[in-house]
N, C-alpha and C positions, 0 to 999 in steps of 0.2 A: 678780321679779327673781332673774338666775341667774346666778352671783360666778363665774367660770370666770378662770382666768389665759389666753390663749391664745400658744401656742407655734410661731412658724411653721419648719420643717421645710423640707427641698427636694423634700419630697411630696403637701405641702400642711399645714391648720390640725392640729396637736393641740392638748389642753389637758388642766390639772387643774381639778376640780371641788371647791368646796369644801362644806365640812357643810352649810352654811346652804342650799343649792340643792339639798338631797334632800328638801326639802319635805313632811320628816315622817319620810321613811323609817330604818330604822333601818342599820347597818352602816358600813365604812366604802369610800365611793368608791374606786376604784381610778384609773388612767389613763384620759382619754376622746378617744375620736375623735370628729372630729368632719366629718361625712363630706356631700358639694355635693346637696345637690337642688335642682335648677335654679336660681336663683337667693338663694336659703334655703340653710343650714345645720342639721344637723341633728348634734343632741350623742346619742354613745352613750356612758350610763355603766354601768361594770360593777360591781355591787354587792357585797360580802362578806354575804354573810348564809348563812344556814343550808343554800338552793338559792340560786342563783345567777343572778339575773334579769338580762336586757337591760332595761335601765328606756329609754327615750328621749322626750327632750325636745326643743323646738324651737328653734330660737335665730335671730331673728331681728337680732341686734346686730352680729353680724362681716359684715363682707367676704372674698368671692373674690378673689382674687387672677389682674390678667387673664392669662389663658394661651389657648392655641390651641384653637380646635374640631379634633378628629378627626374626618378625611374617608375616602368609600368611593373609590371610585374614579370617572369622572366615565361618564358615560351617556349615550348617542344616544336624544331623548324625539320627534323629532321635525325640521321643517323650516319654514322661514318661509314665509307665502306668496309671492305671486306679487305683484307692483307693491312687496314691502319688501326692494328689492333691495340697497339698501344701505344697510340700517342703521345706526342710530348711537345706541347708548346704549337703558337696558331698563331699565323702573321699575315697581313691584308696586300695582297697585288698591289704596286703600285701602278704594273701597266695595263690589268685584266680591271676593267669593274665586277663583282661579283664574284671574284674567284681569290683565293684563300688558303695558304699553301703550311703543313704539315709533315711530320717526320716521326717513324717508330723511335725510340731510343734505344733501347739494349737491344734491338733485332735488329741494328745497323754495324756490320761485320764490312771488314777493310777487301772481302767477296761483294758486298752485296749494299751498298750506299746508296740511296734510294729518296725522292722527294715526292710527296705527293700533291694537285695540285686537286681540291677541289672547290665545289662551290656554296650558296647561302645554307644549301640544307644538309650540307654531306656528302652529298652525290661527288663520283670520280670523275673529274675531268679528265688526269694525266699524272701517268708515274715515270719520273724523271730518274734516272741514272743519274750515276754524281760521280766524275770520275778527274783524273789532272792530278793526284796526290796519292800517296801514301799514308793513311793513319800513324804504322810505326806503331803497331800494336806492342810487336813482339817485348819493345826496348823500354814504350810506356809503362804496361802494366806486369802486373805480377801474376804467378797461377793461374796464365790463360785468358785474362780476363782484352776486350777489347772494345773498341769507340762507342761511350752513350752519350748521342747526342740529345741533349736534354731542354734548347733552347733554338728560337729563331725571331730575328728583326729586319725584316725592310725599310727601303726607302734608302739607307744609308751606304755608302762604298768610299773602300781603305785603296787610297791614292798615294803613290807616294811616302805612305806610312802615316797620311793623316788622315781622318774619316770624313768625308763629304756627302751632300745630301749624293742620290743618285740611285738608280733600279739595279741595287745587287737585293741578292738571300745573302744575311748572315746565321752560317748556323753554329751551334758551340758544342763543339765536345768539350764536354763538362762539367757530367755526370760522374759523382765521386759518393754513393751509399756507403760505402763503409768509410768514409772518411767519420762519419755519424753513427754506426756499429761495426761492431768487430765481426770483418769476414773477411775471407782472404786476396778479395780479388780491390788491390792497391793502387793507386799508380805510386808506384814506385821510386820515380822520376820526378815526382810534383810538378807534371810537365799540363798544361792543358792548352787544347785549341780550338780557332774560329775559322771554320772553312765557308767564303766566301768564293759566289758566283754570279753569272750578270741574267737578268729574269728573261726569260724566254721571250723573243719576241710575240713568240704564237704559241698557240696553248691546241691547237687544233694537233690531230692526229700523221695529219702528212710533214708535218716538222721531225725534225730529229726527236732523241727523249733521249738525248745527253746532252747536261750538263758537266762544262768545266771548268772545276775551281781553281783556287790558290789556296794555301794552308798557311797560318800563322799560328805562333808557337805563344807560351804566354806562361807566367808562374807567379803563385803569391811569394807575398815580400820573404826577406829572412825572419827567422823568427817564429814567422804564422803553422799553426796548424794546419794541418790538411782541412779543407774544405770541400761542402757537396754545392755543386752550383745548379739550379733548374731555371734560374731568370738573368738574362740579360737586358738593357736599356740603351735605346740608340739614340742622339737627342742632341740640341745643344748644350754645353757646359755654360751652368750656369758661375761659375770660378772663374773661365777662359776666355768662352764668348764663341770659341769652335768647336766644330763638330766632336763629338764625346760618346766613347761607346763604357755602360758601366755595366758591373758583374756584381750579382743579390746574391749572398749567402743562402744555403737552409739547414736549415740551426731547428733542432728537437727541441731546447732551449733557447732562452734569452735574444736578444737583440740581433738581427740579422745584418749582417756589414756589407756596406756598399765601397764596391773596390772600381776605381777608375783605368784603362788599361792607355797606358800613356802614347805617345807619336813612336811608331814601329821604326824600329831601323832598317836602313836597306836591307842588313845581313843576318834578318829574320832566321831564325833555324832552331834547332834542337838543341844547338851548343850553345844559342848568344837570343835567351828569347824575351819578350818585352816582360818586366815585371810589376805588378800591379800596386798600385797606391792605395793604402783606405782614406775616403776621404766621408765616410758616413758612416750613417746607421738606418736602419731602423727596428722602431722597438717592439720589442717582443709581446705579440698581440695573444698569445694564452698561455698557460701552464701545463697546459697538455699537450705535449707532442705532435697529436696527430692536427691539432688546429693552430698550430704557431709553425709549420712547415710552409712556406712560400713557393709556391710551382711553376708561374710565369706573370708575366708584368707587358701590363701596352701603352704607349702614349695615346690618349686622344685624340682622335681625329683632326681638331678643334687644335688642340696643342693646353687645352684647358688644365689637364691636368694629366694622372698617371695612374694606373691601376695597375695592383698587386693580386693578385690570384692565389689562395691560398685554399688548402680540402674541400672547405668549405665556408669561405668566405670570401669577398671581394673590398677589399682594402683601396677607397680614394683618394688619393692626395692634389688638390687642386693648387692649380696655382696662376699668380696673375698674368697673363700677357704680358708676353716679353721676358719673362722668366726662365733659368734654366736648366735641366732634369732632379728634382729631387732636390730642390735652391731650399735647403729647410730653413733661411730665415725670415724667406717672404711666403713660401707656402702656409694656406690657412691647415686649418683644423683638418685633419682627414673625418674621411667618416664611412660609413658602409653603405653599397650596391648590394641591390638584391641577388642570390645568389641560385643558382638551378637547383632542384633535387637528384645533383651526381654525387654516388660518392664517394668518390676520387675524380676531379676536376686536373686538370694537366695543361690545357690552352686558354688563351683570350685575346681576343682582334678587336679593336673598334674599324668603325667603316661612318658612311654616312648614306643614308637612303636617296632616292632621286629628289625627294623634296629638300634635299639639306641636312635632315634631322638624324643626328647620330645614332648609332647602336653600337652593342657589343654583342659579341659571342661568342660562346666557352661549351668547349669540348673538351672530357672524359679517357677514362684508360679505359681497359677493355671491349671484348669484341664486340662490335656493331654499336659502340658508345654514342648515346643519345646527345644530338646540337640544340642548344639554346640558344634563344636569340630575347637580347631584352634592352 
């Protein structure tokens, strides 16, 4: 055991070390500095001996305060492949290093549901055809609408109605532009859906290009107006300590609502959908609608925060280790991270390089859209 008295100043942790911590060393402990090493702290103790050495003792019992990352500028690394012209959402593969998943939004219909696997420069690895369920477009939409897949998450799976870590891909058929503008494509039943697939074991051409999935239905609470959604987050809940899937609404003005998907019933269906619960909100970013609409979100790979992507901005919400998703009581003040020169950003995903350094990728919508790395 190491006995220390931690003191928090404006720059980080400092502390004093009691003699019992010196583990038999002679001399008088001086002031000690706590230096961050990843998610741990290194306690550097200066001991007043005849020759004053530096003694290093690792401390695992203190938490670093949540803080924003320091980033370099955006670097263009490539372009998206032909066929991914309306990319919406981006997620890091949990099984294949250097691979990412994305999909077209409005281009997905009941006959051609597709998922694109790409590499870190936007190059196409493989296109998967999604089967195993019927989006029921004729029942969900009015005036000829069809699936509007807008967001994707990886690393979590629904098992017996509960969300657990696992090698699954979750895609949200959750878009609803006409909830923000007057137009004819209305979700007449108020139903939205999550599609779940297990990540393929291989991305090689020799393996099947078909992914068989399942579909879960949900709706917003009674009394809520229709909502457009382009971002969701999967992670551990700050409220329950269990896995949780959050929906983040896209708003022209005002704050964006944060809604939690409850445990799914065994009878989940169009007739018995899950009902979301509003748990928080993200304050309005701007009065200009174009700058206020959030379009994607991602959890930093080390769990140090959440990124919210807007058309022209990246908002980072730092969190302490152990804090849950969007823990407003423990999250530090948000900050703005570098945003690439894209006219219409649509997807963000975090990853780490071979040296363990975190980075994020951002993609946009449009033919041969550029991909940027920060």
